[in-house]
A tleap script that builds the chain and sets N, CA, C and O, in Angstrom:
source leaprc.protein.ff14SB
mol = sequence {
  NMET GLN THR LEU ILE ARG LEU LYS VAL GLU
  LYS PHE ILE GLU ASN GLY GLN GLU TYR PHE
  VAL ALA THR SER ASP ASP LEU GLN GLY LEU
  VAL ALA GLU GLY LYS THR VAL GLN GLU ALA
  ILE GLU ILE ALA GLU ASP VAL ALA LYS VAL
  LEU LEU ASP LEU GLU CLYS
}
set mol.1.N position { 84.106 246.495 157.735 }
set mol.1.CA position { 83.483 246.068 156.356 }
set mol.1.C position { 82.768 245.459 156.657 }
set mol.1.O position { 83.173 244.748 157.577 }
set mol.2.N position { 81.326 245.196 156.269 }
set mol.2.CA position { 80.659 244.276 155.944 }
set mol.2.C position { 80.304 243.327 155.256 }
set mol.2.O position { 79.721 243.571 154.200 }
set mol.3.N position { 80.446 242.545 155.484 }
set mol.3.CA position { 79.577 241.304 153.532 }
set mol.3.C position { 78.529 240.654 153.756 }
set mol.3.O position { 78.234 240.348 154.912 }
set mol.4.N position { 77.824 240.343 152.790 }
set mol.4.CA position { 76.593 240.694 152.636 }
set mol.4.C position { 76.891 238.788 152.730 }
set mol.4.O position { 78.052 238.470 152.472 }
set mol.5.N position { 76.223 237.985 152.964 }
set mol.5.CA position { 76.231 236.539 152.448 }
set mol.5.C position { 74.619 236.173 152.747 }
set mol.5.O position { 74.035 236.362 153.814 }
set mol.6.N position { 73.971 235.508 151.326 }
set mol.6.CA position { 72.838 234.632 151.859 }
set mol.6.C position { 72.839 233.886 152.325 }
set mol.6.O position { 73.899 233.264 152.388 }
set mol.7.N position { 71.368 233.251 153.175 }
set mol.7.CA position { 71.774 232.032 154.177 }
set mol.7.C position { 70.094 231.727 153.170 }
set mol.7.O position { 69.151 232.315 152.640 }
set mol.8.N position { 70.634 230.455 153.431 }
set mol.8.CA position { 69.231 229.247 153.694 }
set mol.8.C position { 68.412 228.293 154.990 }
set mol.8.O position { 68.779 227.238 155.509 }
set mol.9.N position { 67.659 228.806 155.151 }
set mol.9.CA position { 67.381 228.232 156.534 }
set mol.9.C position { 66.197 227.540 156.560 }
set mol.9.O position { 65.070 227.780 156.127 }
set mol.10.N position { 66.726 226.570 157.201 }
set mol.10.CA position { 65.587 224.879 156.672 }
set mol.10.C position { 65.215 224.397 158.271 }
set mol.10.O position { 65.845 224.343 159.327 }
set mol.11.N position { 63.697 224.050 157.790 }
set mol.11.CA position { 63.415 223.498 159.197 }
set mol.11.C position { 63.349 221.818 159.011 }
set mol.11.O position { 63.315 221.219 157.936 }
set mol.12.N position { 63.341 221.244 160.334 }
set mol.12.CA position { 63.995 219.778 160.048 }
set mol.12.C position { 62.892 219.301 162.163 }
set mol.12.O position { 62.860 219.909 163.233 }
set mol.13.N position { 62.368 218.202 161.751 }
set mol.13.CA position { 61.951 217.545 163.058 }
set mol.13.C position { 62.466 215.852 162.375 }
set mol.13.O position { 62.362 215.231 161.317 }
set mol.14.N position { 63.198 215.611 164.091 }
set mol.14.CA position { 63.783 214.551 163.749 }
set mol.14.C position { 62.399 214.461 165.329 }
set mol.14.O position { 61.584 215.339 165.612 }
set mol.15.N position { 62.615 213.040 166.080 }
set mol.15.CA position { 62.092 212.854 167.583 }
set mol.15.C position { 61.510 213.502 167.497 }
set mol.15.O position { 61.525 214.028 168.609 }
set mol.16.N position { 60.376 214.364 166.513 }
set mol.16.CA position { 59.440 214.976 168.059 }
set mol.16.C position { 60.618 216.558 168.091 }
set mol.16.O position { 60.018 217.578 168.430 }
set mol.17.N position { 60.951 216.599 168.022 }
set mol.17.CA position { 62.496 217.495 168.225 }
set mol.17.C position { 62.203 219.133 167.131 }
set mol.17.O position { 62.500 218.547 166.090 }
set mol.18.N position { 62.052 219.807 166.902 }
set mol.18.CA position { 61.918 221.094 165.911 }
set mol.18.C position { 63.312 221.686 165.906 }
set mol.18.O position { 63.793 222.006 166.993 }
set mol.19.N position { 64.041 221.874 164.748 }
set mol.19.CA position { 65.412 223.054 164.703 }
set mol.19.C position { 66.064 222.927 163.567 }
set mol.19.O position { 66.383 221.836 163.093 }
set mol.20.N position { 66.219 223.629 163.239 }
set mol.20.CA position { 66.605 225.016 161.956 }
set mol.20.C position { 67.854 224.458 161.259 }
set mol.20.O position { 68.543 223.627 161.851 }
set mol.21.N position { 68.171 224.877 160.036 }
set mol.21.CA position { 69.555 225.069 159.741 }
set mol.21.C position { 69.565 225.838 158.789 }
set mol.21.O position { 68.646 226.037 157.994 }
set mol.22.N position { 70.924 226.463 158.820 }
set mol.22.CA position { 71.807 227.333 158.125 }
set mol.22.C position { 72.381 227.174 157.679 }
set mol.22.O position { 73.224 226.500 158.271 }
set mol.23.N position { 72.807 227.555 155.927 }
set mol.23.CA position { 73.760 227.365 155.010 }
set mol.23.C position { 73.729 228.265 154.006 }
set mol.23.O position { 72.744 228.931 153.689 }
set mol.24.N position { 75.434 228.311 153.198 }
set mol.24.CA position { 75.193 229.203 152.142 }
set mol.24.C position { 75.917 228.882 150.758 }
set mol.24.O position { 76.939 228.197 150.724 }
set mol.25.N position { 75.544 229.220 150.044 }
set mol.25.CA position { 76.705 228.697 148.968 }
set mol.25.C position { 77.140 229.721 148.554 }
set mol.25.O position { 77.876 229.542 147.584 }
set mol.26.N position { 76.999 230.944 148.906 }
set mol.26.CA position { 78.262 232.477 149.342 }
set mol.26.C position { 78.818 232.254 150.284 }
set mol.26.O position { 79.301 233.182 150.932 }
set mol.27.N position { 78.950 230.893 150.705 }
set mol.27.CA position { 80.606 231.171 152.111 }
set mol.27.C position { 80.845 229.638 151.970 }
set mol.27.O position { 79.913 229.095 152.564 }
set mol.28.N position { 81.645 228.746 151.470 }
set mol.28.CA position { 81.971 227.343 152.205 }
set mol.28.C position { 82.105 226.936 152.969 }
set mol.28.O position { 83.124 227.307 153.552 }
set mol.29.N position { 81.168 225.719 153.749 }
set mol.29.CA position { 81.929 225.590 154.596 }
set mol.29.C position { 80.464 226.428 156.208 }
set mol.29.O position { 80.512 226.639 157.420 }
set mol.30.N position { 79.795 226.532 155.472 }
set mol.30.CA position { 78.417 228.186 156.474 }
set mol.30.C position { 77.706 226.948 157.194 }
set mol.30.O position { 76.546 227.059 156.798 }
set mol.31.N position { 77.752 225.909 157.973 }
set mol.31.CA position { 76.805 225.268 158.451 }
set mol.31.C position { 75.847 226.148 160.109 }
set mol.31.O position { 76.247 227.276 160.397 }
set mol.32.N position { 75.254 225.827 160.568 }
set mol.32.CA position { 74.277 226.673 162.363 }
set mol.32.C position { 73.286 226.063 162.154 }
set mol.32.O position { 72.708 225.974 161.071 }
set mol.33.N position { 72.941 225.505 163.319 }
set mol.33.CA position { 71.846 224.670 163.497 }
set mol.33.C position { 71.366 225.649 165.044 }
set mol.33.O position { 72.035 226.101 165.973 }
set mol.34.N position { 69.773 225.669 164.691 }
set mol.34.CA position { 69.680 226.075 166.299 }
set mol.34.C position { 68.301 225.782 166.418 }
set mol.34.O position { 67.667 225.219 165.525 }
set mol.35.N position { 67.645 226.283 167.891 }
set mol.35.CA position { 66.141 225.801 168.125 }
set mol.35.C position { 65.022 226.156 166.944 }
set mol.35.O position { 64.156 225.464 166.407 }
set mol.36.N position { 65.562 228.006 166.726 }
set mol.36.CA position { 64.914 228.896 166.104 }
set mol.36.C position { 65.506 229.524 164.973 }
set mol.36.O position { 66.669 229.728 164.626 }
set mol.37.N position { 64.365 229.781 164.483 }
set mol.37.CA position { 65.127 230.167 162.917 }
set mol.37.C position { 66.181 231.560 163.421 }
set mol.37.O position { 67.298 231.681 162.919 }
set mol.38.N position { 65.709 232.445 164.350 }
set mol.38.CA position { 66.658 233.720 165.199 }
set mol.38.C position { 67.788 232.897 165.565 }
set mol.38.O position { 68.871 233.307 165.147 }
set mol.39.N position { 67.794 231.951 166.172 }
set mol.39.CA position { 68.910 230.910 166.886 }
set mol.39.C position { 69.961 230.934 165.924 }
set mol.39.O position { 71.070 231.462 166.011 }
set mol.40.N position { 69.228 230.004 164.597 }
set mol.40.CA position { 70.229 229.712 164.109 }
set mol.40.C position { 70.765 230.440 162.873 }
set mol.40.O position { 71.448 229.956 161.970 }
set mol.41.N position { 70.301 231.761 163.012 }
set mol.41.CA position { 71.282 233.214 162.040 }
set mol.41.C position { 71.827 233.261 162.799 }
set mol.41.O position { 72.987 233.081 162.428 }
set mol.42.N position { 71.761 233.452 164.094 }
set mol.42.CA position { 72.972 234.321 164.821 }
set mol.42.C position { 74.061 233.537 165.120 }
set mol.42.O position { 75.217 233.820 165.437 }
set mol.43.N position { 73.275 232.139 164.904 }
set mol.43.CA position { 74.429 231.322 165.010 }
set mol.43.C position { 75.984 231.454 163.656 }
set mol.43.O position { 77.211 231.467 163.560 }
set mol.44.N position { 74.345 231.544 162.667 }
set mol.44.CA position { 75.830 231.500 160.881 }
set mol.44.C position { 76.482 233.115 160.826 }
set mol.44.O position { 77.489 233.502 160.233 }
set mol.45.N position { 75.629 233.795 161.571 }
set mol.45.CA position { 76.524 235.119 162.359 }
set mol.45.C position { 77.840 235.418 162.162 }
set mol.45.O position { 78.513 236.100 161.389 }
set mol.46.N position { 78.109 234.214 163.732 }
set mol.46.CA position { 79.789 233.898 164.525 }
set mol.46.C position { 80.378 233.429 163.612 }
set mol.46.O position { 81.435 233.865 163.157 }
set mol.47.N position { 79.417 231.927 163.004 }
set mol.47.CA position { 80.743 231.348 161.982 }
set mol.47.C position { 81.291 231.947 161.159 }
set mol.47.O position { 82.498 232.160 161.270 }
set mol.48.N position { 80.349 232.544 159.746 }
set mol.48.CA position { 80.723 233.320 158.814 }
set mol.48.C position { 82.325 234.276 158.834 }
set mol.48.O position { 83.356 234.199 158.166 }
set mol.49.N position { 81.711 235.457 160.347 }
set mol.49.CA position { 82.914 235.989 160.744 }
set mol.49.C position { 84.301 235.153 161.186 }
set mol.49.O position { 85.368 235.749 161.044 }
set mol.50.N position { 84.311 233.567 161.803 }
set mol.50.CA position { 85.178 232.897 161.364 }
set mol.50.C position { 85.777 232.504 160.202 }
set mol.50.O position { 86.944 232.830 159.984 }
set mol.51.N position { 85.116 231.815 159.381 }
set mol.51.CA position { 85.293 231.461 158.709 }
set mol.51.C position { 86.020 232.525 157.273 }
set mol.51.O position { 86.701 231.966 156.413 }
set mol.52.N position { 85.772 233.922 157.217 }
set mol.52.CA position { 86.260 235.319 156.911 }
set mol.52.C position { 87.509 235.543 157.543 }
set mol.52.O position { 88.427 236.063 156.910 }
set mol.53.N position { 87.630 235.220 158.663 }
set mol.53.CA position { 88.832 235.354 159.105 }
set mol.53.C position { 90.048 234.572 159.044 }
set mol.53.O position { 91.236 234.859 159.193 }
set mol.54.N position { 89.520 233.672 158.826 }
set mol.54.CA position { 90.240 232.385 158.430 }
set mol.54.C position { 90.435 232.774 156.833 }
set mol.54.O position { 91.629 232.480 156.767 }
set mol.55.N position { 90.232 233.054 156.010 }
set mol.55.CA position { 90.178 233.162 154.304 }
set mol.55.C position { 91.378 234.570 155.132 }
set mol.55.O position { 92.411 234.105 155.613 }
set mol.56.N position { 91.292 235.303 155.188 }
set mol.56.CA position { 92.452 236.411 155.218 }
set mol.56.C position { 94.114 235.907 155.300 }
set mol.56.O position { 95.013 236.748 155.323 }
savepdb mol mol.pdb
quit
């Protein structure tokens, strides 16, 4: 079974370093950071799986 979760991905620049943070209003506690948008999304998928397993 698949669960669709909307992600909000924001770009940040700190000390000249660019990074992306993915969060979701659909799943409390989901926060993922990556060097690229794709990396942040992939990490968010892993975090979502763990959070959904904990809800069971």
